[in-house]
N, C-alpha and C positions, 0 to 999 in steps of 0.2 A: 504494500500500500504506500504509494509515493504521492506526495503533494508537490507536483512539479511547478505549480503556479506560486509557490511561496516566494516572497520577495527576497529571502535569504538563500534560496537554492542556487547552487550547492554551497553549503557552508564549509565543506571540506573538499570534496571532489565529485565529479560526475558519476562515479561508480558506487557512491554511497547509497545506502538504504535510509530514507528519511521517514520511516514509519514512526520513529520516535524523534520528534523535533527537539526535544530536550532530554537530557540524561536523568533518569530517575535516581541515579546513584550520586549525583553531584552534591557535594564535592567528595569524590571517592578517596582522594589523596593517595592513590595507588600508582606509583611511578611506572609500573609495568604497562599501564595503558598508554604511556607516552605523555601523560599530563605532568605538570610541575608547578611548584610554588613560584609565583611571580608577583612581586610587590605586595606580599601579604595575602594574596588571593590565589586560589587554585585555578590554574589555567589549563583548559582542555583542548586548546587549539591543535595540538599534535595527536590527540586521541582519535583513533579510527574505530575502536572496538564496537561502540554502540551502533555504528552505521554499517557494520558488516551484515549482509542479508541473513546469514544463519543466526547470528547473535540477536539481531533486531526481532526476528521471528520468535526465537525462544523467549526473549524477555517479554515481548508483548503478549504472547500466549500465556505465560506464567502469571503476569500481572492481571490479565483479563480473567483468569481463573481465581483471582483473589489471593495469590501467594504473597507473603510478606516480602518487602523490598530486600531485606537482609537475606532471606532464603534464596531469592532470585540472584542476588550478588554472589552467593556461594556457588550457584550453578555457573554463573558467568566466569568465575575464576578459572574454570577448566579451559576457557578459550584464551586466556592471557598468555 
């Protein structure tokens, strides 16, 4: 499910999956994602994890089923 008419598309790259326009794990503070502390704020600019189609599908499906964000994050860690 892509929202190609979003004024910010693509926020990372054309190959990304934008089913999740924002990261439900922000701020994850996990450097394995490519994110980093920048000026006292967590910067996700280099993170591509949430926009990978396999990850976006898994996360969206789990959240829609009512799984807790922390539980979904533990599933996501297998993709890091």
